[in-house]
C-alpha positions in Angstrom: 12.7 22.9 -17.5 13.2 19.7 -15.7 16.7 18.3 -15.2 17.6 15.0 -16.3 16.5 12.4 -13.9 19.7 11.4 -12.3 20.6 15.4 -11.6 17.4 15.5 -9.9 17.8 12.3 -7.6 21.2 13.4 -6.7 19.9 16.7 -5.6 16.7 15.6 -3.6 16.7 11.9 -3.4 16.5 11.3 0.4 13.8 12.2 2.7 15.7 14.9 4.4 16.1 16.5 1.1 12.4 17.0 0.4 11.2 19.6 2.4 7.9 21.9 2.1 10.2 24.6 0.7 11.6 22.2 -2.0 10.0 23.4 -5.5 7.4 21.1 -6.8 9.6 21.0 -9.9 12.1 19.2 -8.1 10.0 17.4 -5.3 7.7 15.6 -7.5 10.1 14.1 -10.1 12.1 13.1 -7.3 9.2 11.3 -5.7 8.6 9.6 -9.3 12.1 8.0 -8.9 11.9 7.3 -5.2 8.4 6.0 -4.7 7.2 5.5 -8.2 7.3 1.7 -8.1 5.7 1.5 -4.9 2.9 4.0 -6.0 2.4 1.5 -9.0 2.1 -1.5 -7.0 -0.4 0.1 -4.9 -2.6 0.9 -7.9 -2.2 -2.4 -9.4 -3.7 -4.1 -6.3 -6.4 -1.6 -6.1 -7.6 -0.7 -9.6 -7.5 -4.5 -10.9 -5.9 -4.1 -14.3 -2.7 -2.2 -15.6 -4.5 0.3 -17.6 -6.6 1.5 -15.1 -3.3 1.4 -12.9 -1.3 3.4 -15.1 -3.9 6.2 -15.4 -4.1 6.2 -11.5 -0.5 6.6 -11.1 -0.2 9.4 -13.6 -3.1 11.1 -12.0 -1.5 10.6 -8.5 1.6 12.5 -9.6 0.0 15.5 -11.3 -2.4 15.9 -8.6 0.8 15.8 -6.2 2.4 18.6 -8.2 -0.8 20.7 -8.4 -1.1 20.3 -4.5 2.7 20.4 -3.4 2.1 23.9 -1.7 -0.2 22.0 0.8 2.4 19.7 1.8 3.4 21.1 5.3 6.4 19.0 6.1 5.7 17.4 9.2 5.5 13.9 7.6 7.5 11.8 5.0 6.8 13.0 1.7 6.1 9.6 0.3 3.5 8.8 3.1 1.7 12.3 1.9 1.8 10.7 -1.8 0.2 7.5 -0.6 -2.5 9.3 0.9 -3.3 11.0 -2.5 -2.9 7.6 -4.2 -5.1 6.1 -1.8 -8.0 8.5 -2.7 -7.1 8.4 -6.5 -7.5 4.6 -6.3 -10.8 4.6 -4.4 -12.3 7.2 -7.0 -11.2 5.4 -9.9 -12.5 2.1 -8.5 -16.0 3.6 -7.5 -16.5 5.2 -11.0 -15.8 1.8 -12.2 -18.8 0.6 -10.2 -16.7 -1.6 -7.9 -18.6 -3.0 -5.1 -17.3 -4.1 -1.9 -17.8 -7.9 -1.4 -19.3 -9.0 1.9 -16.7 -10.9 4.2 -17.4 -14.0 6.3 -18.0 -13.4 10.1 -14.8 -13.4 11.9 -15.5 -16.4 13.8 -15.8 -18.0 10.5 -12.0 -16.9 9.8 -10.8 -18.4 12.8 -8.9 -21.8 12.5 -10.4 -23.5 15.7 -12.6 -25.7 13.8 -10.4 -26.8 10.8 -9.1 -30.3 10.8 -6.2 -29.8 8.1 -3.3 -27.3 7.8 -0.5 -26.6 5.2 2.7 -28.5 5.6 4.8 -25.2 4.9 8.4 -25.9 4.0 10.6 -24.2 6.4 14.1 -24.2 4.5 14.4 -21.0 2.6 16.7 -22.6 0.1 14.9 -25.5 -0.3 13.3 -26.1 -3.8 10.2 -27.1 -2.2 9.9 -23.8 -0.1 10.4 -21.6 -3.2 7.7 -23.8 -5.0 5.3 -23.2 -2.3 6.2 -19.5 -2.1 5.5 -18.9 -5.4 2.2 -20.7 -5.4 1.4 -18.8 -2.4 2.3 -15.3 -4.0 -0.1 -16.1 -6.9 -2.8 -17.2 -4.5 -2.5 -14.1 -2.2 -2.4 -11.7 -5.1 -5.7 -13.0 -6.4 -7.4 -12.7 -3.0 -6.4 -9.5 -2.3 -8.3 -8.2 -5.2 -11.0 -10.0 -3.8 -11.0 -8.3 -0.5 -13.4 -5.4 0.1 -11.8 -2.1 -0.3 -11.7 -1.4 3.4 -9.7 -4.6 4.1 -7.8 -4.4 0.7 -6.2 -0.8 1.3 -4.6 -1.4 4.8 -3.3 -5.0 3.9 -1.6 -3.4 0.5 -0.1 -0.3 2.3 1.2 -2.5 5.3 2.0 -5.9 3.9 2.6 -5.0 0.3 4.3 -1.9 0.5 5.7 -2.6 4.0 4.5 0.6 5.6 4.5 1.1 9.3 0.9 0.6 11.1 1.3 4.3 11.8 1.8 5.6 8.2 -0.8 3.3 6.9 -3.1 5.0 9.4 -1.8 8.5 8.3 -2.4 7.3 4.4 -5.8 6.1 5.1 -7.0 9.0 7.5 -7.8 6.3 10.2 -6.9 5.5 13.8 -4.2 3.1 14.5 -6.3 0.9 16.3 -9.0 0.7 13.5 -6.2 -0.1 11.0 -4.8 -3.2 13.2 -8.3 -4.4 13.3 -8.9 -4.5 9.7 -5.4 -6.0 9.2 -6.0 -8.7 11.6 -9.1 -9.7 9.7 -7.3 -9.3 6.1 -4.7 -11.7 7.0 -7.0 -14.2 8.5 -9.1 -13.8 5.4 -6.1 -14.5 3.0 -4.7 -17.2 5.2 -8.2 -19.1 4.8 -8.3 -18.4 0.9 -4.6 -19.6 0.4 -5.1 -22.6 2.5 -8.5 -23.4 1.0 -6.6 -24.0 -2.3 -3.5 -25.8 -1.1 -2.5 -29.4 -0.3 -3.2 -30.0 3.4 -2.5 -32.6 6.0 -4.0 -33.3 9.3 -3.8 -30.9 11.8 -2.0 -31.5 15.1 -4.5 -31.8 18.1 -4.7 -28.3 20.2 -3.3 -29.0 23.7 -4.3 -25.8 25.4 -7.7 -24.3 26.4 -9.4 -22.1 23.4 -8.7 -18.8 25.0 -5.1 -19.6 25.3 -5.0 -20.3 21.7 -6.6 -17.2 21.0 -4.4 -15.5 22.8 -1.4 -16.4 21.3 -2.9 -15.9 17.9 -3.6 -12.3 19.1 -0.1 -11.8 20.0 1.1 -13.5 17.0 -0.9 -10.6 14.7 0.2 -7.9 17.0 3.9 -8.8 16.1 3.2 -8.8 12.4 1.8 -5.5 13.0 5.1 -4.4 14.4 7.0 -6.0 11.3 6.8 -9.6 11.6 9.5 -12.1 12.6 12.2 -9.4 12.6 10.7 -7.6 15.3 10.0 -10.5 17.4 7.1 -13.0 18.7 8.0 -13.1 22.1 6.3 -16.3 23.2 8.6 -19.1 23.9 8.1 -22.2 21.5 7.4 -24.2 24.6 4.2 -22.4 25.3 3.0 -22.8 21.6 1.3 -25.9 20.6 2.1 -27.7 17.1 -1.2 -26.5 15.8 -0.8 -22.8 16.9 2.8 -23.2 15.2 1.3 -24.5 11.9 -1.1 -21.8 11.7 1.5 -19.2 12.5 3.5 -20.6 9.8 0.6 -20.1 7.1 0.2 -16.4 8.3 4.0 -15.9 8.0 3.8 -17.3 4.5 0.9 -14.9 3.6 3.1 -11.9 4.8 5.7 -13.2 2.8 3.7 -13.6 -0.5 2.5 -10.0 0.1 6.0 -8.6 0.4 6.9 -10.3 -2.7 4.1 -8.2 -4.5 5.6 -5.1 -3.6 8.8 -5.9 -5.5 9.4 -3.9 -9.0 9.6 -0.8 -10.4 7.3 1.7 -12.4 7.4 0.5 -16.1 10.0 3.1 -18.0 7.2 4.1 -20.7 4.9 5.3 -17.9 7.8 7.0 -15.9 8.9 8.8 -19.2 5.1 9.9 -19.8 4.7 11.0 -16.2 7.7 13.2 -16.3 6.9 14.6 -19.6 3.7 15.6 -18.3 5.2 17.2 -15.2 7.5 19.2 -17.4 4.7 20.2 -19.8 2.8 21.7 -16.8 5.8 23.5 -15.5 6.3 25.0 -18.7 2.7 26.2 -18.9 2.9 27.7 -15.5 6.2 29.4 -16.3 4.6 30.7 -19.4 1.8 32.1 -17.6 4.2 33.7 -15.2 5.9 35.5 -17.9 2.9 36.7 -19.7 2.6 40.4 -19.4 -0.3 41.7 -17.7 -2.6 44.1 -19.6 -3.5 47.3 -17.6 -7.1 47.9 -16.8 -8.4 51.0 -18.6 -9.8 53.4 -16.1 -13.5 53.5 -15.6 -15.3 56.7 -16.2 -17.7 57.6 -13.6 -20.7 59.2 -15.0 -22.3 61.8 -12.7 -26.0 62.1 -12.3 -27.7 64.7 -14.4 -29.7 67.0 -12.3 
């Protein structure tokens, strides 16, 4: 039988404890405890409503239990689990008749022709900053749901669940460069949608050639691929004009809002339901193993009559 949750986690809670040799009856409940909240966050962003998300999460962990013997141990078990979750959410969305929406051309997402920008509050402890961030979270959450699937999946994995580009590519079965291209496009789309519904001020005039600003924007997006501000945007502020800095603050606000959407844990009733379903599956497998097999009766061979 399954152990109590706290006993399971103490035995197999960290990455090093979960290997391909770990029995499914230990590994999957441990993943429910360790990654359940993030899988639920992924399903909520992909499925569109809570009921479908709950069903998808249960399906993910039951599939993981059945397929644990296929886990080779050459990747983080959570990354392997995300790949199952991505396929489950895609399948459920398509069964519901979800259709990807067309995106504007990349040129339409660029900020060059915009005459206004957001006045992003920069003091983290400031009341205005907290209010602006809360509004950004609500807008970004709504806009993520409107992204086409091929852009929504990478942005949820990378920015909401805060996976690396490498792990995002592994979960999606895509090349890293493809993931980066889609992330850049998704971030620009979210920024444009967020600013369209926010109070704006007159944008500073650009002081550099358009190509310089394009190169700076590319460098900024690549820094976000590496993890954002903490990993450094290695361009001196003197080389970034006020207009580019305003756009970059908007992109930072989008990234911060996405990270807020990944907070939270799996609802307790759903967690109990999944653990009970896993326990029932283990009991059924054990009963099958203990059931005596009936011997086959010897088959009489009839000799052909002369």
